[in-house]
Each structure stands twice: as structure tokens, then as C-alpha cells.
C-alpha positions as CSV (number, residue, x, y, z in Angstrom):
1,X,76.7,133.2,95.9
2,X,80.3,134.0,97.3
3,X,82.6,131.9,99.1
4,X,81.6,131.4,102.8
5,X,84.9,131.4,104.6
6,X,86.2,130.7,108.0
7,X,89.6,132.1,107.1
8,X,91.2,133.6,104.1
9,X,93.2,131.4,101.7
10,X,96.4,132.4,99.8
11,X,94.3,132.7,96.6
12,X,91.8,135.1,98.3
13,X,94.7,137.2,100.0
14,X,96.5,137.5,96.4
15,X,93.3,138.5,94.8
16,X,92.5,141.1,97.6
17,X,96.1,142.5,97.6
18,X,96.0,142.9,93.9
19,X,93.1,145.3,93.9
20,X,93.8,149.1,93.7
21,X,90.5,150.2,95.1
22,X,88.2,149.3,97.9
23,X,85.3,150.4,99.9
24,X,84.7,150.7,103.5
25,X,81.0,150.7,104.6
26,X,79.5,151.0,108.2
27,X,76.3,152.0,109.8
28,X,74.8,152.8,113.2
29,X,72.4,150.4,114.9
30,X,69.6,152.9,114.9
31,X,67.4,152.9,111.9
32,X,67.4,156.6,111.6
33,X,71.3,156.5,111.2
34,X,72.9,156.9,107.8
35,X,75.2,154.2,106.2
36,X,78.6,155.4,105.6
37,X,80.5,154.3,102.4
38,X,83.8,155.5,101.6
39,X,86.0,154.7,98.7
40,X,89.7,154.0,99.7
41,X,92.8,153.4,97.6
42,X,96.6,153.5,97.5
43,X,98.8,151.2,99.8
44,X,96.8,151.5,103.1
45,X,95.4,147.9,103.6
46,X,97.2,144.9,105.0
47,X,96.4,141.3,106.2
48,X,98.7,140.7,109.2
49,X,97.3,137.2,109.2
50,X,94.5,135.2,107.5
51,X,91.9,136.4,109.9
52,X,92.8,140.0,110.5
53,X,93.0,143.2,108.4
54,X,94.3,146.7,109.1
55,X,93.9,149.7,107.0
56,X,94.7,153.5,107.7
57,X,91.4,155.3,108.2
58,X,92.0,158.9,106.9
59,X,89.1,160.8,108.1
60,X,87.4,163.2,105.6
61,X,84.5,165.4,106.2
62,X,83.4,163.4,109.4
63,X,84.5,160.4,111.4
64,X,81.4,158.2,111.1
65,X,83.4,155.2,110.4
66,X,85.1,154.8,113.8
67,X,82.1,155.9,115.6
68,X,80.0,153.2,114.0
69,X,82.9,150.8,114.8
70,X,82.9,151.8,118.3
71,X,79.2,151.4,118.6
72,X,78.8,147.8,117.0
73,X,82.0,146.6,115.4
74,X,80.3,145.8,112.1
75,X,82.2,146.7,109.0
76,X,82.0,145.6,105.4
77,X,85.0,145.8,102.9
78,X,84.4,145.8,99.2
79,X,87.4,145.3,96.9
80,X,86.8,146.2,93.2
81,X,88.2,144.2,90.4
82,X,88.5,146.2,87.3
83,X,90.5,143.6,85.6
84,X,90.3,139.7,85.8
85,X,87.6,137.7,87.4
86,X,85.3,138.9,90.0
87,X,85.0,137.2,93.5
88,X,82.8,137.5,96.4
89,X,84.2,136.4,99.8
90,X,82.1,136.5,102.9
């Protein structure tokens, strides 16, 4: 089970910032819709404070991510740790 957080700690922020790859996943409310999961990398993710994140969403073949966010505001961010200890933050 992961850490259930009200806000991110310095340790969580440091860990997330040290990861080189993350995935952004969104989905529409309709069950007939498709889940959109996109790998991201580079220096495009920021934590302006402990409760907020921002990233540059470069569109690829479509613009499903922002369409889903405009519809329902739900997003999942998964950082991949290829070195060191794994961590789950919810």
C-alpha cells in the first residue's frame, strides 16, 4: 500500500524530482471511451508548491489528455524509479 497524503513532504518532492520518466493517464467518464496513457520525460514537470504540479503537455497524435481533463478533471501521474527504492504516493 502506498502513502496516503494530504500534502507532499520534502522527501516525496525530492524523490519525484529525481525521476527521469513519468506517465500521464486520463480517461473520459463514458465507459465506451478510451484511457489515454502517455510517457513523458525531460525537464517539463514542476511542483510550484506542496499541493500543485504543472507540466508541459506537448500534444502528439491527438489531444485526449486536455479533453479528458476539461470533462472531468481526473489525472494520474506515475513516476518510474529505475534506480533506488520504489515509492507509491496517493
